[in-house]
C-alpha positions in Angstrom: -5.8 18.6 4.1 -9.0 18.2 6.1 -10.6 15.1 7.5 -14.4 15.3 7.5 -16.7 12.6 8.7 -20.4 13.2 8.1 -23.4 11.3 9.5 -26.6 11.3 7.4 -30.1 10.0 7.9 -32.7 10.1 5.1 -30.3 12.1 2.9 -30.1 14.8 5.5 -26.7 15.6 7.2 -27.2 15.5 10.9 -23.7 15.9 12.3 -20.1 16.4 11.0 -16.7 16.2 12.4 -14.2 18.5 10.8 -10.5 18.3 11.6 -10.0 22.0 10.8 -12.4 22.8 13.6 -11.4 19.9 15.8 -14.9 19.2 16.9 -18.4 18.0 15.9 -20.9 20.4 14.4 -24.7 19.7 14.3 -27.0 20.7 11.5 -30.3 19.7 12.9 -31.8 19.9 16.4 -30.9 16.2 17.0 -27.4 16.8 15.5 -26.7 19.8 17.7 -27.6 17.9 20.8 -25.4 15.0 19.8 -22.5 17.3 18.8 -22.6 18.8 22.3 -22.4 15.3 23.8 -19.6 14.1 21.5 -17.6 17.3 22.0 -17.4 16.6 25.7 -15.7 13.3 25.1 -12.0 14.3 24.8 -10.8 10.8 23.9 -13.2 10.6 20.9 -12.1 14.1 19.7 -8.5 13.0 20.0 -9.2 9.8 18.0 -11.0 11.7 15.3 -8.2 14.3 15.0 -5.7 11.4 14.7 -7.6 10.2 11.7 -6.2 13.1 9.7 -2.7 11.8 10.2 -3.4 8.1 9.9 -5.9 8.2 7.0 -5.5 11.4 5.1 -1.8 12.1 5.3 -1.0 8.4 4.7 -3.0 8.1 1.5 -2.5 11.6 0.0 0.6 10.4 -2.0 -1.3 7.5 -3.4 -4.3 9.6 -4.5 -2.1 12.4 -6.1 0.2 9.9 -7.9 -2.9 8.5 -9.8 -4.0 11.9 -11.1 
């Protein structure tokens, strides 16, 4: 299971957090600069990594039971 949060502007992905990498990745010049800034904030990284446990793992049983 992987938690991914992507940020888009004008249908272009700027930045993405991936729980498998445990950090933000930028896809544009603006996104790369912001990814570097966000990756320095250890409390934000910890909160985003915790989303995998609180959101994904909590709801996976609900999603698969409906299939």
